[in-house]
C-alpha positions in Angstrom: 0.0 0.0 0.0 1.5 3.3 -1.0 1.5 6.7 0.6 -1.8 8.4 1.3 -1.7 12.2 1.0 -4.8 13.7 2.4 -6.1 17.1 3.7 -6.8 17.9 7.3 -10.4 18.5 8.2 -12.4 20.1 11.0 -15.6 19.0 12.7 -18.1 21.8 12.0 -19.0 22.4 15.6 -15.3 22.5 16.5 -14.6 25.2 13.9 -17.0 27.6 15.7 -15.5 26.7 19.1 -12.0 27.3 17.8 -13.0 30.6 16.3 -14.3 31.7 19.6 -11.3 30.4 21.5 -8.7 32.4 19.5 -11.0 35.4 18.8 -10.8 35.2 15.0 -13.2 35.3 12.2 -11.4 33.0 9.8 -14.4 31.0 8.7 -16.6 31.9 5.8 -19.3 30.1 3.7 -17.8 27.6 1.2 -19.3 29.5 -1.7 -16.9 32.4 -1.0 -13.7 30.3 -0.7 -11.5 29.0 -3.6 -11.8 25.3 -4.2 -8.3 24.4 -3.0 -8.9 25.8 0.5 -12.5 24.7 0.8 -12.8 21.9 3.4 -16.5 22.3 4.3 -19.4 21.0 2.3 -22.1 23.4 1.1 -25.5 22.0 0.9 -28.7 23.6 -0.4 -31.6 22.3 1.6 -34.2 23.7 -0.7 -34.5 25.4 -4.1 -33.9 29.1 -3.7 -36.8 31.4 -4.4 -36.6 35.0 -5.5 -37.2 37.4 -2.7 -36.6 40.9 -1.7 -33.3 41.9 -0.2 -34.8 42.4 3.2 -37.2 39.4 3.1 -36.3 35.9 4.3 -38.4 32.9 5.2 -37.6 29.4 6.3 -38.7 28.0 3.0 -36.0 29.8 0.9 -33.1 29.6 3.4 -29.9 27.9 2.3 -27.7 26.2 5.0 -23.9 26.1 4.6 -21.2 24.4 6.7 -18.4 26.6 7.9 -15.2 26.3 6.0 -11.6 27.2 6.9 -8.1 27.8 5.7 -6.4 24.9 7.4 -3.0 26.5 7.3 -4.4 29.7 9.0 -6.3 27.7 11.7 -3.2 25.6 12.4 -1.2 28.7 12.8 -3.8 30.1 15.2 -3.8 26.9 17.2 -0.1 26.7 17.5 0.7 30.4 18.0 -2.5 31.8 19.6 -4.0 29.1 21.7 -1.0 28.5 24.1 0.9 31.2 26.0 3.8 29.0 27.1 5.5 26.5 24.8 6.4 24.3 27.7 2.7 23.3 27.7 3.4 20.9 24.7 4.8 18.2 27.0 1.9 18.3 29.3 -0.6 18.0 26.4 1.3 15.1 24.7 1.9 13.2 28.0 -1.8 13.7 28.8 -2.7 12.2 25.4 -0.4 9.3 26.1 -1.9 8.8 29.6 -5.4 8.7 28.0 -4.2 6.0 25.6 -2.9 4.0 28.5 -6.1 4.4 30.5 -8.2 3.3 27.5 -6.0 0.1 27.2 -6.3 -0.6 30.9 -10.0 -0.2 30.8 -10.5 -2.4 27.7 -8.2 -5.1 29.1 -9.9 -5.5 32.5 -11.2 -8.9 31.6 -7.9 -10.1 30.0 -5.0 -11.7 31.7 -1.3 -11.2 31.4 -1.7 -7.8 29.8 1.4 -5.6 30.1 0.9 -2.6 32.3 0.9 0.5 30.1 3.7 3.0 30.5 5.1 6.2 28.9 8.7 6.7 27.8 10.4 9.9 26.7 13.8 10.0 25.0 15.8 12.9 23.5 18.2 12.4 20.7 20.6 15.3 20.3 22.3 13.9 17.2 19.0 13.7 15.3 17.5 16.7 17.0 14.4 14.7 18.0 12.3 14.1 21.0 10.4 10.9 21.2 7.3 10.3 23.4 6.1 6.7 23.4 3.3 4.9 25.1 2.2 1.3 25.3 -1.5 2.3 25.2 -4.4 1.5 23.1 -2.9 2.6 19.8 -4.8 3.7 16.7 -6.0 2.1 13.5 -5.6 3.8 10.1 -9.2 5.1 10.3 -8.6 6.5 13.8 -5.4 8.2 12.6 -7.4 9.9 9.9 -10.2 10.8 12.2 -8.3 11.8 15.3 -5.2 13.5 13.8 -6.5 14.5 10.4 -9.6 16.2 11.8 -8.6 19.0 14.0 -10.6 19.5 17.2 -12.0 15.9 16.9 -11.3 14.4 20.4 -10.9 10.6 20.4 -10.9 10.7 24.1 -14.2 12.6 24.2 -15.7 10.1 21.8 -14.5 7.2 23.9 -16.0 8.7 27.0 -19.3 9.3 25.3 -19.3 5.7 24.1 -19.1 4.6 27.7 -22.2 6.6 28.5 -23.0 8.1 31.9 -22.1 5.0 33.9 -19.5 4.8 36.6 -16.7 3.2 34.6 -13.3 3.3 36.3 -11.6 5.3 33.6 -9.6 8.5 34.1 -9.5 10.4 30.7 -8.1 13.8 30.4 -8.4 15.2 26.9 -11.6 16.9 25.7 -10.9 19.5 23.2 -9.1 17.6 20.5 -6.3 20.2 19.9 -3.7 19.1 22.5 -1.8 17.0 19.9 -1.1 20.0 17.8 0.7 21.7 20.6 3.7 19.6 19.4 4.2 22.2 16.7 5.1 24.7 19.3 8.5 23.2 19.4 8.6 21.0 16.3 8.7 21.6 12.5 7.6 18.1 11.7 5.9 15.4 13.7 6.0 11.7 12.9 3.5 9.3 14.6 3.9 5.6 14.5 1.1 3.6 16.0 -0.4 0.1 16.2 -3.9 -0.6 17.5 -4.6 -3.2 20.2 -7.4 -4.5 17.9 -6.7 -8.0 16.6 -5.0 -8.1 13.2 -4.2 -4.4 13.2 -1.2 -3.2 11.2 1.2 -0.5 12.2 1.0 2.9 10.4 3.0 6.0 10.2 1.4 9.5 10.2 3.5 12.5 9.3 2.9 16.2 8.8 4.7 19.5 8.9 1.8 21.5 10.2 0.6 22.5 6.8 -2.7 21.6 5.2 -1.8 18.0 4.5 -0.3 14.8 6.0 0.8 11.4 4.8 0.0 7.9 6.1 2.1 4.9 5.2 2.4 1.4 6.6 5.1 0.9 9.1 7.0 -2.0 10.7 5.3 -3.3 13.8 8.8 -3.4 15.4 8.8 0.4 15.5 6.2 0.2 18.3 7.5 -1.4 21.5 4.9 -3.8 22.8 1.8 -5.3 21.4 0.2 -1.9 20.9 1.0 1.8 21.4 1.9 5.0 19.8 5.3 6.7 19.3 5.5 10.5 18.6 8.8 11.7 17.1 9.1 15.5 17.3 11.7 17.0 14.9 12.6 20.0 17.0 12.9 23.6 15.8 16.3 25.2 15.9 15.2 27.3 18.9 13.9 24.3 20.9 17.2 22.7 21.7 16.6 23.1 25.4 14.1 20.2 25.2 17.0 17.8 24.3 18.2 18.1 27.9 16.9 15.3 30.1 16.9 17.7 33.1 14.6 20.1 31.3 12.2 17.3 30.4 12.3 16.0 33.9 11.6 19.5 35.3 8.5 19.8 33.1 7.2 16.4 34.0 7.6 17.1 37.7 5.6 20.3 37.2 2.8 19.1 35.0 2.6 15.3 35.1 3.9 14.3 38.5 0.7 12.5 39.4 -0.1 10.7 36.2 -1.3 7.2 37.1 1.0 5.4 34.7 4.8 5.2 35.0 6.7 7.9 33.0 10.3 7.2 32.3 12.9 9.5 30.9 16.1 8.3 29.1 19.0 9.9 30.9 22.6 9.5 31.4 23.8 9.1 35.0 27.3 9.1 36.4 28.3 7.3 39.5 31.6 7.3 41.2 33.1 4.0 42.3 36.2 3.0 44.3 38.5 0.7 42.3 42.0 -0.6 42.9 44.7 1.9 41.5 46.8 -0.4 39.4 49.5 2.2 38.9 49.9 2.9 42.6 49.7 -0.8 43.5 52.6 -1.9 41.2 55.1 -2.0 44.1 52.6 -3.1 46.7 54.2 -5.2 49.4 52.6 -8.5 50.3 49.9 -8.2 52.9 49.6 -4.4 52.4 46.1 -3.1 51.7 45.8 -2.1 48.0 45.4 1.6 47.2 42.1 2.7 45.7 41.0 5.4 43.3 37.7 7.0 42.4 36.6 6.6 38.8 33.3 7.8 37.1 31.0 5.2 35.7 28.4 6.4 33.2 25.3 4.5 32.5 22.3 5.2 30.3 18.7 4.0 30.7 15.1 4.9 31.5 14.4 6.3 35.0 10.9 6.7 36.4 10.2 10.3 37.4 6.6 10.3 38.7 6.8 8.4 42.0 4.5 10.7 44.0 0.9 9.6 44.6 -2.1 12.0 44.4 -3.3 11.6 48.0 -6.2 14.1 47.4 -7.9 11.4 45.3 -8.0 9.0 48.2 -10.7 9.1 51.0 -9.4 11.2 53.9 -9.8 8.4 56.4 -7.3 6.3 54.4 -4.5 9.0 54.5 -2.2 9.2 57.5 -0.9 12.4 59.0 2.6 11.4 57.9 1.4 11.1 54.3 -0.2 14.5 54.5 3.1 16.1 55.8 5.2 14.2 53.2 2.9 15.3 50.4 3.1 19.0 51.6 6.9 18.9 51.7 7.3 17.4 48.2 4.4 19.2 46.4 5.5 22.6 47.6 9.2 21.9 47.7 9.5 22.8 51.4 11.3 20.1 53.3 11.9 22.2 56.5 8.3 23.3 57.1 5.7 21.3 59.0 2.2 22.6 58.4 0.2 23.9 61.3 -3.1 22.6 60.0 -4.5 20.8 57.0 -7.9 19.9 55.7 -8.9 17.3 53.1 -12.4 17.4 51.7 -14.6 16.4 48.7 -17.1 18.7 47.3 -20.2 17.1 45.7 -23.5 18.3 44.3 -23.5 21.1 41.8 -19.8 20.9 41.5 -17.4 18.0 42.1 -14.1 18.9 43.6 -11.3 17.3 45.7 -8.9 19.4 47.6 -6.3 19.5 50.3 -5.5 22.8 52.0 -2.6 23.6 54.3 -1.7 26.4 56.7 2.1 26.6 56.7 4.1 26.3 59.8 6.1 29.5 58.9 5.7 32.5 56.6 6.9 31.4 53.2 10.1 33.2 52.2 8.6 34.8 49.1 5.8 36.3 51.2 8.2 37.8 53.7 9.3 40.3 51.1 5.9 41.0 49.5 2.8 39.7 51.2 1.0 39.5 47.9 4.0 38.3 45.8 2.6 37.4 42.3 5.3 34.6 42.0 4.0 32.9 45.1 2.2 29.8 43.8 0.0 28.8 46.7 -2.9 26.8 45.1 -2.1 24.1 42.5 -4.9 23.3 40.2 -5.2 19.8 38.7 -7.7 18.2 36.3 -7.6 14.4 36.6 -4.1 14.4 38.0 -2.7 16.7 35.4 -1.3 20.0 36.6 -3.0 23.0 34.9 -1.8 26.1 36.6 -0.9 27.6 40.0 -1.5 31.3 39.3 -5.3 31.5 39.3 -6.1 34.5 41.5 -9.9 33.7 41.6 -9.6 30.3 43.4 -8.8 32.0 46.8 -9.0 35.7 47.8 -5.7 37.4 48.2 -6.1 37.6 52.0 -5.7 33.9 52.0 -2.5 34.0 50.0 -0.6 32.2 52.7 -2.8 29.1 52.4 -1.3 26.3 50.2 -3.1 23.4 48.6 -4.2 21.4 45.6 -7.6 21.5 43.9 -8.7 18.9 41.5 -12.0 19.3 39.6 -13.4 18.3 36.3 -16.0 21.0 36.4 -13.7 24.0 36.2 -14.3 26.3 33.2 -11.0 26.1 31.4 -10.3 27.6 28.0 -9.2 25.3 25.2 -5.5 25.6 26.1 -6.3 24.7 29.7 -4.3 27.7 30.9 -7.0 30.2 31.7 -9.7 29.9 34.3 -12.9 31.6 33.1 -15.3 33.2 35.5 -18.4 31.2 36.2 -20.8 30.1 38.9 -18.7 26.9 39.3 -15.7 29.0 40.2 -17.7 31.0 42.7 -18.9 27.8 44.4 -15.4 26.4 44.7 -14.1 29.7 45.9 -16.7 29.9 48.7 -15.9 26.3 49.7 -12.2 26.9 49.9 -12.6 30.1 51.9 -15.0 28.2 54.3 -12.5 25.4 54.8 -9.7 27.9 55.4 -11.7 29.7 58.0 -12.5 26.4 59.7 -8.8 25.6 60.0 -8.2 29.1 61.5 -11.1 28.6 63.9 -9.7 25.2 65.1 -6.3 26.8 65.7 -7.8 29.7 67.7 -9.8 27.3 69.8 -7.0 24.9 70.5 -6.0 24.4 74.2 -2.4 25.3 73.4 -2.7 29.0 72.8 1.0 29.2 71.8 0.2 27.6 68.4 -2.4 30.3 67.5 0.0 33.0 68.7 2.6 31.6 66.3 -0.1 31.6 63.5 -1.0 35.2 64.4 2.6 36.4 64.4 3.1 34.9 60.9 -0.2 35.5 59.2 -2.2 38.0 61.3 -1.7 40.8 58.7 -3.5 38.7 56.2 -6.6 38.5 58.4 -6.5 42.3 58.7 -6.6 42.5 54.9 -9.5 40.1 55.0 -11.4 42.5 57.3 -10.9 45.2 54.6 -11.7 43.2 51.5 -14.0 40.3 52.5 -17.4 41.8 53.3 -19.1 38.4 53.5 -16.8 37.0 56.2 -15.7 40.2 58.0 -17.5 39.5 61.3 -16.0 36.0 61.5 -12.5 37.1 60.7 -12.8 39.8 63.3 -13.2 37.1 66.0 -9.7 35.8 65.1 -8.0 39.2 65.4 -5.5 39.7 68.3 -4.1 42.9 69.8 -2.0 44.1 72.6 -3.9 46.5 74.9 -3.4 48.8 77.9 -4.4 45.9 80.2 -3.1 42.8 78.4 0.6 43.4 79.2 2.7 40.9 77.2 -0.3 38.8 76.2 -2.7 39.2 73.3 -6.3 39.9 73.7 -9.2 39.3 71.3 -12.3 41.4 70.6 -14.4 38.8 72.3 -12.3 38.8 75.4 -12.2 42.7 75.4 -16.0 42.8 75.4 -16.2 40.1 78.1 -14.0 42.2 80.4 -15.7 45.6 79.7 -16.7 47.3 83.0 -20.3 48.3 83.6 -21.2 51.4 81.7 -18.7 51.1 78.9 -20.5 51.0 75.6 -17.7 51.2 73.0 -14.4 49.5 72.0 -11.5 51.9 72.1 -8.2 51.8 70.3 -5.2 54.1 69.9 -2.5 54.1 67.2 1.2 54.0 67.7 4.5 52.7 66.4 4.7 49.7 68.8 3.2 48.9 72.1 5.4 51.3 74.1 4.6 54.4 72.0 0.9 53.5 71.9 0.9 53.2 75.7 2.4 56.6 76.1 -0.4 58.3 74.3 -2.0 60.9 76.7 -5.4 60.6 75.1 -6.0 57.2 76.8 -5.5 58.6 80.4 -9.1 59.3 81.0 -10.2 56.0 79.6 -7.7 54.1 81.8 -8.9 56.1 84.8 -12.4 54.9 84.2 -11.1 51.2 84.1 -11.5 51.0 80.3 -9.1 48.9 78.3 -7.6 50.4 75.1 -6.5 48.3 72.1 -3.1 49.2 70.6 -3.1 49.5 66.8 0.6 49.3 66.1 0.9 49.4 62.3 -0.8 51.5 59.6 -2.8 48.5 58.4 -4.6 48.4 61.7 -6.0 51.9 61.1 -7.2 51.0 57.7 -8.7 47.8 59.1 -10.6 49.7 61.8 -12.0 52.0 59.2 -13.7 48.9 57.6 -14.6 47.3 60.9 -16.6 50.0 62.4 -18.3 47.8 65.0 -18.2 44.3 66.5 -21.1 42.6 68.2 -23.1 45.8 68.4 -20.2 47.7 70.0 -18.8 50.7 68.1 -15.1 50.8 67.6 -13.7 54.2 68.4 -10.4 55.9 67.8 -9.4 57.5 71.1 -7.0 59.9 69.3 -9.8 61.8 67.5 -11.2 65.1 68.7 -14.7 63.6 68.3 -14.1 61.2 71.3 -17.1 61.5 73.7 -17.6 59.6 77.0 -20.7 58.9 78.9 -20.0 61.6 81.5 -20.2 64.4 78.8 -23.5 65.6 80.2 -24.9 69.1 80.3 -23.1 69.9 83.5 -19.8 68.8 82.1 -20.4 70.8 78.9 -21.0 74.0 81.0 -17.9 73.4 83.0 -15.9 72.9 79.9 -17.3 76.2 78.5 -16.2 78.0 81.7 -12.7 76.6 81.4 -12.5 77.7 77.8 -13.4 81.2 78.9 -10.9 81.1 81.7 -8.1 80.0 79.4 -9.2 82.0 76.4 -5.9 84.0 76.5 -3.6 80.9 76.4 -5.9 79.3 73.8 -5.7 82.4 71.6 -1.9 82.7 72.1 -1.2 79.0 71.2 -3.4 79.3 68.1 -1.5 82.4 67.0 2.1 81.2 67.4 1.2 77.7 66.1 -1.0 78.9 63.3 0.7 76.8 60.7 0.7 73.7 62.8 -2.6 73.4 64.6 -6.2 73.6 63.4 -7.5 74.6 66.8 -6.7 74.6 70.5 -9.3 73.5 73.1 -9.5 72.7 76.8 -9.9 69.0 77.4 -11.3 67.0 80.4 -9.9 63.7 79.0 -6.3 64.4 80.1 -5.3 63.4 83.6 -1.5 63.4 84.0 -0.3 65.1 80.7 -0.4 68.8 80.2 -1.4 68.6 76.5 -2.1 66.2 73.6 -2.3 66.3 69.9 -5.3 64.7 68.2 -6.7 64.5 64.7 -10.1 65.6 63.4 -12.7 63.1 62.4 -11.1 62.5 59.0 -7.5 63.0 59.8 -4.8 60.3 59.7 -2.8 59.1 62.7 0.9 60.1 62.8 2.0 56.5 62.0 -0.3 56.5 58.9 1.1 59.9 57.8 4.6 58.5 58.0 3.6 55.5 56.0 1.9 57.6 53.4 5.0 59.9 53.1 7.2 56.8 52.6 4.9 55.4 50.0 4.9 58.8 48.2 8.6 59.0 48.2 9.0 55.5 46.9 6.6 56.0 44.1 7.6 59.6 43.3 4.1 60.8 43.9 3.1 64.3 45.1 1.9 64.6 48.6 -0.3 67.4 47.6 -2.0 69.1 50.6 -1.8 66.1 53.0 -0.2 68.3 55.7 -3.0 70.8 55.4 -5.6 68.1 55.6 -4.0 66.6 58.7 -3.5 69.6 60.8 -3.6 68.6 64.5 -6.0 69.7 67.2 -4.2 70.6 70.4 -5.9 69.8 73.6 -4.7 71.2 76.9 -5.2 70.0 80.5 -6.5 73.0 82.5 -5.7 71.3 85.8 -2.0 70.7 85.0 0.6 73.1 86.6 2.4 73.6 83.3 -0.8 74.9 81.6 -1.7 77.0 84.6 1.8 78.5 84.5 1.6 79.2 80.8 -1.7 80.9 81.4 0.0 83.1 83.9 2.9 83.9 81.6 0.6 84.8 78.8 -1.4 87.2 80.9 1.7 88.8 82.4 3.8 89.2 79.3 2.9 87.3 76.2 5.5 89.3 74.2 8.4 87.8 76.2 10.4 85.3 74.2 10.5 82.9 77.2 6.7 82.7 77.0 6.9 81.6 73.4 9.7 79.1 74.1 7.6 77.7 76.9 4.5 77.4 74.7 6.4 75.8 71.8 8.1 73.3 74.2 4.7 72.3 75.5 3.6 71.7 71.9 6.8 69.6 71.2 6.3 67.4 74.2 2.6 66.9 73.4 3.6 65.9 69.9 6.2 63.4 71.1 3.9 61.7 73.6 1.1 61.6 70.9 3.3 59.8 68.4 4.4 62.6 66.2 8.0 63.4 65.2 9.6 66.7 66.2 10.6 68.3 62.9 12.9 71.0 64.3 15.1 69.0 66.6 17.7 71.8 66.8 15.0 74.3 68.1 13.7 71.7 70.5 17.1 71.1 71.9 17.8 74.8 72.3 14.5 75.3 74.2 15.2 72.4 76.5 18.7 73.7 77.2 17.3 77.2 77.8 14.8 75.9 80.3 17.5 73.9 82.1 19.8 76.9 82.2 17.1 79.1 83.7 16.5 76.4 86.3 20.2 76.2 87.1 20.5 79.9 87.4 17.6 80.1 89.8 19.6 77.7 92.0 22.7 79.9 92.1 24.7 78.4 89.3 27.5 80.5 87.6 25.8 82.7 85.0 29.0 83.5 83.0 28.0 81.1 80.3 24.3 82.2 80.1 23.2 81.5 76.5 22.0 84.4 74.4 18.3 84.9 73.8 18.8 83.8 70.1 20.4 80.6 71.2 17.7 79.7 73.6 14.9 80.2 71.2 13.8 79.2 67.7 11.0 80.4 65.5 11.2 77.4 63.2 9.3 74.7 65.1 7.1 71.9 63.9 5.7 68.5 64.5 5.8 66.0 61.7 
């Protein structure tokens, strides 16, 4: 039988699907295409009748099959369907695995049938890569139908022939285009195959990705085993990397690690052995131990590379804890980390899905630099054991970026190249389930008797929960129960919002917090003095993210969450009598209030008398929409890093200065203003009060030189009053500075 030269064809439905997949309009009615490129069949279902241009009825309609330029569509499949040429190996190995699984299924009732396997061998001399399986093989008609008709899936047809039963078969392919990914790296592909059907001959199929292919008879000896298929890829000049066994092994470990059938790669291995050193042993005395030398010994052969088992496909009750930990270490290449928690579950119903999720024992290295690092591959998506991708952002929200795991589902809406996950109801269902299971793991950790484990979790991943408060409206209240804070009463221990509410004294209605760079600075804030005096606890928000989080979490269990460093803070004892008393104090100290507002005009929005200060003479607070000092520093740093303009941020965040009318310093300043407000010492005293209030309230002193001069001037005055030598009395200019500011 001679060569058969034939044209490639498309199934009609597949043409439309491919057109949609690659966003092209390459298909036109056959009547408009030249005969040599027309692969569709035009049929007239009825005799056309004359009609007006705008008139059409079902009786005069003509139906045409779509047609295509095969070369153009092949080019689209090869160059537009896949974004990464490495994908070719995944697709071809998946096809080989399907062939092996078909053979296993069809041979269930037969005895002494060889176990199907897949072998891969690179030949640098001939510039070829061979992928061979001992699967079901193909007949001549199947070659024409499966390889000659693009988007005709033999696997899909086989699955449909089985019906909707519960046959134990694990088939991967479904679109019928995976084979053509070979042309991503090859100029020509040769396929030699022999079907497992009795009396079948071996055939060779060959094509250079143009509009035709050839089929010839081949020697059965070219197929190892009773049946199977051998693909020989004649590699392009720029695809020489795939001749390296290490590259092939890397791709197999990434994409096909859990394929059910053995995958072997032909590789050269070198071992070093100890052998007697003949040269050194020439003059060896009798009874003396011979000298040895190390020599390399190179061997060639096939080596199995997929030894890992997909434990997520097994029932959870059959998997041991050691197996879960071993799988975590191998799947995520982290041999030093032991996961804190894991969950293994099966989702059934509208969507079928099997998954294992892990909470790492430590913060992954890549997340320590960037908490949302795009290169952090936390969820690995599989479809029937075949790795699809690990960069789908929609499987888990980014606040769960630290959770690692595998998800295997046949129902996921993948595009034809199986690289892109399309948005759908299925994806939403899986997303909700994964989030729910992640929250369950966090809940179990938080409720564990050993609180130390949850503290370790919080120190590593607490900031992600804070982001969850900001971004996850649906689960905000539950996430809030897992938050932990230091507080004015907790000492070195963390407290939760639930514990805070449980310990609230009678009469307290709100939850209070104060910002600061660390516990020590937050505890120094003068604005919490009145709260502490009433027995109220105050949470410490020690990083900018906390402030943003509390803006989203306005309340918890019907308790308002209030920033104690805002001038809007009101306590229960702010009754009419207290208001009148405050008005009286404002009138009494009107001179000092006006004086401070004048000399600090560029720094403060207003100055008021406060009844919230107990031990401090003054405090700086923000208006209702102002930012805390730590947030302002963060925003400035971000602006500098990005080169952005700060605009009028300083003007928008002018502080409000509150003074304590009962404090001796304020009383003394009031006296000084009334006696001689033009005196430079009065201004220095007032500015020093502002500086100290800023420092205790978390602000930076902008003019450190002026601050130092004022402190030294005050110390000098004190020393002189006690009779110290006044020969070195500083000048008035040295003891004062007009350039003052709080940043």
